[in-house]
Residue, then its C-alpha position, 0 to 999 in steps of 0.5 A: m579495206r584497211l582498218v584506218e580507212h574504215f576509221k575515216e568513215g566514223l564508227d557507231a560509237p567512239i573508240c576513245l571518248t575523253w570526258e572532262l568532268t570539271y575545269a576546277c584544278n589545283l594547278s595552273c599549268t602553263h600549257c593546259l589545253s583546256a585553260s583549267g583552274k576555276r570550276d564552271p558553275r554550269e557543269l553537269t550534275t551527278a545525276e546528269c553524269k550518271a545519265v551520260i554513263d548509262e548512255l555510254e553503256r547502251m552504246q557499248v563504249f568500252y572505256v572513257n578517258i576522264g580528265g579535267g581540270e583535275p577530276t578528283v577534286r569533284p566531290d562525286f568523282w569516286e561515286l561516278l568512277d564506281y558507277a561507270i565500272d558497275h555499268n560496264v564502262g571502264v575508266k582511265f582517268s588523268t590526274n596530277g596525283v593530288r588525291i592519290t593517297p595511300d587509302r585511295a591507291r589501295q582502293l584503286a588497286a582493288t578495282d577492276y576496269v580502272d586505269i590511272q594516268i599521272s601527269i608530269d612534264g619533267a623528269t626533275a622538279e626543276v623542269n616539271d615545276a616550271v611548267r606545272g607549278p611548285g611542288s607538283f613534281a613531288t605530288a606526282m611522285r608521291a602518288m606514284e609511290n602510293l600506287a606502287d606500294a598498293g600493288f597497282t602496276g601498269f599505270k600510265i605516266s603521261v608527259v607532254m613533250t616540250r623543248h625543255n624535256v626532250s633530253q629527258l626521255d630516257e629519264f622518263k622511261a626510267i621513272a616508268d620502269k621504276f614503278d612498273a608503269q608505262l610511259r605515255i608521251t604526247r604532243l604539245r598543242p597550241s590549245g587553251r593556255g598552250a596557245d600563249v606558250w607554244d612558240d616557246l615550248h614546242p620542240t625544235a626540228e632537231q628535237q622532233l627528229r630526236i623524238y622520232e628516233w627515240l620512239l623507233d627504239h622504244g615505241e613498243d613499250v611507250l604509248t603515243g596515241d595519235s600524237f606523233f603521226h606527223l613525224n612519220a614523214l621523217g623515215s620509212s619506219p612508221l611509228p606505233g599509234l593511230n596514223l590518223c586524225g580521229a576527230g569526230r570519227v573515232v574520238c571526241l570530247i565531252d566538256p564539263v558543261g556537256d558540250v561535245y567537241a570533235c577533238p580534245f585539243a580543239i575546244h572552240s566553237e568551230f568544232l562544237a557538235g552539240n550538247v549532251r543536255e539536248k534531245g537525244g543526248f550524246a548518242s544523237v550528237w555522235r551519230t547525227s551531228e552535221l559537223f561530225e558528218q562533214l569530218r567523216q566525208p572523204q578528205t581531199g588532203g589539200v596542198c599536202k596531197s601532192c607531198p610524197a609523205f602524205d600517206a605517212c603523215q596524213g597532213g598532221c594535226m587539225a587542232a595544231k593547224f587551227f590554233t596557229g592560223l593555218p588552213l585545215d587542209g594545209p600543212d601541220p605547223e610542225c611539218v618535218r619537211g619545213n612546209g609548216e614553217r613556211a606557211l606560218a611565215a605568211v600568217g598574220s597575227s590577226s588571223i590566228p584564232r584565240p581559245e574561247k574559254d579561260h578558266t585560269h585562276t585569278a592569279k594567272r601565271k605568265g610564261v614559262q620561267l624554267g628554274m625560276p622560283l614561283a609563289p609557293r602554293n599548297s601541294v595538298p588541298d585541305r578539302p574538295c571543291n564545293a561552293s567555291p570553284v576551287a575551295g581549298l585548292i589555291 
């Protein structure tokens, strides 16, 4: 049996567990898939987080991908990072760089089994800050410089591809090479606040071809995860990465309040499998959830099964379909053969599911104003979030 076929049946423990420690964030990125900003007062306590880590150790989960929100604004973040590593659970955490000071960079460089992913969405401040907020590019670059100065090599630079930054792929790669880092590009999903800007930001058909061709030339040095397997239908050469939607099979998400979702990009009750606070904890959710059991059953492929490119693209992304109102067994909204575009034309606005959670700061940003100045905001907070959801961060 091919490895990908084995993955379809699900594994005893997830290969990639994404854990959002908090919804608190100092930024208000227009495309944030979790609509982060304000802390949820119900988020897991330090003790509860440690209990989850203990469980992951027993399940022999190799590493956990920690995100948010901005995970480093949790006052106990560094304590939890050390606890995970001490309990044989490696950590890769995603950050906008706001707390990667020279001292923290040296600490991280001296720590085993930890990796860091710095997020930028433009190779220039103009493109990046239009999406992520004023000063965010400078903050991220300063974090990269601190890591490089501390001797931390191989950290990741994560980019969500939009129609405004596809032309900057070579520049992103140059930034990664400059810092002896590794570029990771991911797909924009219409999740969270991304649902409001997806029509304006997702790459055009021509740009998708550009991404595919660029990855064929650079894919050995660039990470993509399972972001672009829908592009495999463009040619006979498959892209690196998992050619499969791994939701509930090899991946899942734990959110800040302990809810477990099948997919990090599908934070919606339709994909809620349980909660780690329930009897049996995370292991019980992963192994006995009715939703996960359904996802691990053989899939029909729906209308896409008759397409000659089905084996290459596997029908595309479940979350992208759901949040654009398309059936889960239908074509991906960005189907490179045009099937998604035709299917979208038949979808009424009333039938498009809306994200159910919104933790956006009170001063919610509207749209994407490329090149337009926005209200200034402190790029370096004065203290971590504590009693107030984002005290000192906005």
